[in-house]
N, C-alpha and C positions, 0 to 999 in steps of 0.2 A: 504494500500500500504506500502510496506517495505521501510524503510530508507536505504541508502547505507550501513551503518554499520550493520544493521540487515540482509541485503541481504548477506553479507559476511559470517555470521554465519548460514545461512539457509542450510538445507539439500537439496539434489537434489529433493526430493519429495516435500518439502515445496516450493522450487523455481518453480517447475513445476506447482504447484497449484496457486501460485501467478501470473505466466504468463498466465495461463488459465483464471483466474479472470479478469486480465487486458484485455485480448483479448475479453472476453465476454462484458466488459464495452465498449470497442471500437466498437464492433459490434452493441450494442444497440444504441450508439450515431450515428453511420452511418445510422441505420434504421430511427432514428428520423429526421436526416437531409434530408434523401431521401423523407420523407413525407411533409416537409416544402415546400410550394409553393412559388416561387419568387414573390415579390411584383411588379406586372406588372404596377401598378399605378405610380411607381417612375422611372424616366428616368435619365440616365447619361447626361452629357453635350453634347456629340456627338449625342445621341438619340434625345435630345430636339432640338438641332440645325437642325437636319434632319427633325424633325416633323414640325418645323417652317419655314423650307426652307432657313436657314441662315447658315453662317459658324461658326465653333467653336470659331474663333477669335472675331466674333460679340458678341457671348455669353459672352466671357471674358470681352470685353469692356463694355457691358451692366452691368455686375456685378460690375466692377470697378467704373462705373459712377452712380451706384444706379438706373439703368434703367432695362428694361426687365422684364420677368416674375419672380415671387417670387421663391426662392430656399431654400433648406435646407442644412445647413452645418452639415453633419453627423459626420465627423471627420475633423481635420485640413486640410486634403487633399481630402476629399470626399464630393462632392456636388451632390445633387439630386433635380430633379424637379418633383413635383406632377402633373400628367397629367391633373387633373381637374383644378388646379390653372393655368396651362399654357393655357388651353382652355379659361378660364375666362379672363385671361390677353389678349389673342389674340382677343377675341370678343370685349373687351373694347377698343381696338385700331383699330377697323374696320373703314374704311373710306367709307362713302356712296357715 
């Protein structure tokens, strides 16, 4: 990939070739992303709340109080719940 200074000195043909190469790279990346299947085992907070039949606010309170199903902190603002963990947690809280 050309640096900004190099791009200024490029001929039209060189610039066209650079653009073609970049487009090819972007197309390849798009194809790879299209083949990636979403991880259906991981649920968002709203999905998990619906799955358990509770509100999102209940999920927040559970996390705040160290209760509820285990969760994953993917990033500072992204939380996911593994479906198998949620099922195991729900089964462990079953009342006979």
